C-alpha positions in Angstrom: -0.2 -40.8 10.3 0.4 -37.4 11.9 3.9 -37.1 10.8 2.9 -38.0 7.2 0.3 -35.3 7.1 2.7 -32.8 8.6 5.3 -33.7 6.0 2.8 -33.3 3.2 1.7 -29.9 4.5 5.3 -28.8 4.8 6.1 -29.8 1.3 3.0 -28.0 -0.1 4.0 -24.9 1.8 7.5 -25.0 0.3 6.0 -25.4 -3.2 3.9 -22.3 -2.7 6.8 -20.3 -1.3 8.9 -21.3 -4.3 6.1 -20.3 -6.7 5.9 -17.0 -4.9 9.3 -16.3 -6.4 8.0 -16.9 -9.9 7.0 -19.5 -12.4 8.7 -23.0 -12.0 8.7 -26.3 -14.0 7.9 -29.6 -12.4 11.6 -30.5 -12.4 12.6 -27.2 -10.7 9.9 -27.8 -8.0 11.0 -31.4 -7.4 14.6 -30.2 -6.9 13.5 -27.6 -4.4 11.5 -30.0 -2.3 13.9 -32.8 -2.7 11.5 -35.5 -3.9 10.5 -37.3 -7.1 8.5 -35.4 -9.7 5.6 -37.9 -9.1 5.4 -36.8 -5.5 5.3 -33.1 -6.4 2.6 -33.8 -9.0 0.5 -35.5 -6.4 0.8 -32.3 -4.2 0.1 -29.9 -7.1 -3.0 -31.6 -8.5 -5.4 -30.8 -5.7 -4.0 -27.3 -5.5 -4.5 -27.0 -9.2 -8.1 -28.2 -8.9 -8.7 -25.6 -6.2 -7.1 -22.9 -8.5 -4.4 -22.2 -5.8 -1.8 -23.0 -8.5 -2.1 -22.8 -12.3 -0.2 -24.7 -15.1 0.3 -23.1 -18.5 0.6 -24.6 -21.9 4.4 -25.0 -21.4 3.8 -27.0 -18.2 5.1 -24.2 -16.0 3.4 -23.6 -12.7 2.5 -20.3 -11.1 0.3 -19.1 -8.2 -3.4 -19.2 -9.0 -6.3 -16.7 -8.6 -7.8 -18.5 -5.6 -4.6 -17.9 -3.6 -4.9 -14.1 -4.3 -8.5 -14.2 -3.3 -7.6 -15.9 0.0 -4.8 -13.3 0.6 -7.3 -10.5 0.0 -9.8 -12.1 2.4 -7.1 -12.4 5.0 -6.1 -8.8 4.6 -9.8 -7.7 4.8 -10.3 -9.6 8.0 -7.3 -7.9 9.6 -8.0 -4.5 8.0 -5.4 -2.2 6.7 -5.3 -0.2 9.9 -4.3 -3.3 11.9 -1.8 -4.3 9.3 -0.2 -0.9 9.1 -0.1 -0.2 12.9 3.3 -1.6 13.8 5.1 0.3 11.0 3.2 3.5 11.7 4.0 3.4 15.4 7.7 2.9 14.5 7.6 5.8 12.0 6.0 8.1 14.6 8.6 7.0 17.2 11.6 7.5 14.8 10.5 10.9 13.5 8.5 12.3 16.3 6.1 13.8 13.8 2.4 13.4 13.2 1.6 10.2 11.1 -1.7 9.8 9.3 -3.2 6.8 7.5 -5.9 7.5 5.0 -8.1 5.5 2.6 -10.3 6.4 -0.4 -13.9 5.4 0.6 -17.0 6.2 -1.3 -15.5 9.1 -3.2 -13.9 10.7 -0.1 -10.5 10.4 1.4 -10.9 9.6 5.1 -8.3 9.5 7.9 -8.5 6.0 9.4 -5.6 6.3 11.9 -3.4 8.9 13.4 -0.3 9.0 15.6 0.3 12.4 17.2 3.5 14.4 17.1 5.8 14.3 20.1 6.0 18.1 19.8 3.7 20.4 21.9 2.1 21.7 18.6 -0.7 19.3 17.7 -2.8 19.0 14.5 -6.6 19.3 14.6 -7.1 16.3 12.3 -8.8 13.2 13.8 -9.7 9.7 12.8 -12.9 9.8 10.6 -12.3 13.3 9.3 -12.4 13.7 5.5 -9.3 15.2 3.9 -9.7 17.7 1.0 -9.3 16.0 -2.3 -7.4 18.8 -4.1 -4.7 19.7 -1.6 -4.0 17.0 1.0 -0.9 14.8 0.2 -2.8 11.6 1.2 -5.5 12.5 -1.3 -3.1 13.1 -4.1 -1.5 9.7 -3.5 -4.9 7.9 -3.5 -6.3 9.8 -6.5 -3.1 9.3 -8.5 -3.7 5.6 -8.6 -7.2 5.9 -10.1 -7.6 5.1 -13.8 -7.2 8.2 -15.9 -10.9 8.6 -16.8 -11.8 8.3 -13.1 -9.2 10.8 -12.1 -10.7 13.3 -14.6 -14.2 12.7 -13.3 -13.2 13.2 -9.7 -11.1 16.4 -10.6 -14.2 17.9 -12.3 -16.5 17.4 -9.4 -14.2 18.9 -6.7 -15.0 22.3 -5.1 -11.6 24.0 -5.2 -11.7 25.9 -2.0 -8.5 28.1 -1.9 -7.4 27.4 1.7 -4.0 29.1 1.2 -2.2 30.9 -1.7 -0.6 27.6 -2.5 -3.8 25.6 -2.9 -4.5 24.1 -6.3 -7.6 25.7 -7.7 -8.4 24.1 -11.1 -8.9 20.5 -12.4 -6.1 21.0 -14.8 -3.6 21.9 -12.0 -4.7 18.9 -9.9 -4.5 16.5 -12.8 -1.0 17.7 -13.6 0.0 17.2 -10.0 -1.5 13.7 -10.0 0.6 12.7 -13.0 3.7 13.9 -11.1 2.7 11.9 -8.0 2.1 8.8 -10.1 5.5 9.2 -11.7 7.5 9.9 -8.6 5.7 7.6 -6.2 4.9 10.2 -3.4 3.0 13.4 -2.9 3.4 16.7 -1.1 1.2 19.3 0.5 3.4 22.4 0.8 1.3 24.7 2.9 -1.7 24.0 0.6 -4.3 23.2 3.2 -2.9 25.1 6.2 -0.4 27.9 5.7 1.9 26.6 8.4 1.7 22.9 7.8 3.8 20.8 5.3 3.1 17.2 4.5 4.5 14.3 2.5 2.7 11.1 1.7 3.4 7.7 0.2 1.3 4.8 -1.1 0.5 1.5 0.5 -0.2 -1.2 -2.1 -1.9 -4.6 -1.8 -0.8 -7.9 -3.4 -2.1 -6.7 -6.8 -0.2 -3.4 -6.7 -3.3 -1.4 -6.2 -3.0 1.6 -3.8 -5.3 0.8 -0.8 -4.1 3.5 1.6 -1.8 6.4 2.0 0.6 7.2 4.9 1.8 10.7 5.6 4.1 12.8 7.8 2.7 16.3 8.7 4.9 18.9 10.3 4.4 22.6 11.2 6.9 25.0 9.7 8.0 26.2 13.1 9.0 22.6 14.0 10.6 21.6 10.7 10.8 23.6 7.4 9.8 21.9 4.2 13.3 21.3 3.1 14.1 19.3 6.3 10.8 17.5 6.1 12.0 16.1 2.7 14.9 14.5 4.6 12.3 12.2 6.3 10.8 11.1 3.0 13.0 8.0 2.7 11.9 6.8 6.2 8.3 7.5 5.2 8.6 5.5 2.0 10.4 2.7 3.9 7.4 2.4 6.3 4.9 2.5 3.4 6.9 -0.2 1.5 7.0 -2.4 4.7 3.2 -2.2 5.1 2.8 -3.0 1.4 5.0 -6.1 1.9 2.8 -7.1 4.9 -0.2 -6.7 2.5 1.4 -9.2 0.2 3.1 -7.0 -2.4 6.2 -8.6 -3.7 9.5 -6.6 -3.6 10.1 -4.7 -6.9 
């Protein structure tokens, strides 16, 4: 009895993994599992009833909405901070620079994790601190993913404090920057918040492709000039992509 149940579960898991690669016909699924179509159909029917898989009019199967809901619940239970931690620790170790993780919560961008630089120069930022919406690289990444109407609403309500000569000071300037960020897939803060700090940030996406957090590298000028900070951008994006994959996002 136990071995039969184990075999059934194993086959069901193989079906889900195959559907994770894309739509499949019953014949294709039977070939993958190595059993008759009637056996595959018996496995699929309860999953279809539970909306874990769906079948379209052409009798092709795909992953269903209930599976996405379960994936979202699993991620929520772990929390993005826990999911991201291994990759952020590795990013901090490999670069030696300050790593921030931030999320958009209740209209504010909040730092939810931080790994300090290995250098003697430390940043004043801390977990729980709000990041300015108009000049922090993490804020730009998070705002760039908002629907256009919401972006405009947020841009209009910001108080554009000019922290440095490089700070964006109008809604129009911020919205133009957010369009650039959305197009290129990363953001910069080139001495916009603090005159001697440069920062680059990249998005972390969940299974639906929505940006749920932003990860950044922040470096003082005296440690690394902006041009050399850009050399670390591929490593930053690699870390962000790896966290996104752990959140369920399929490779592009």
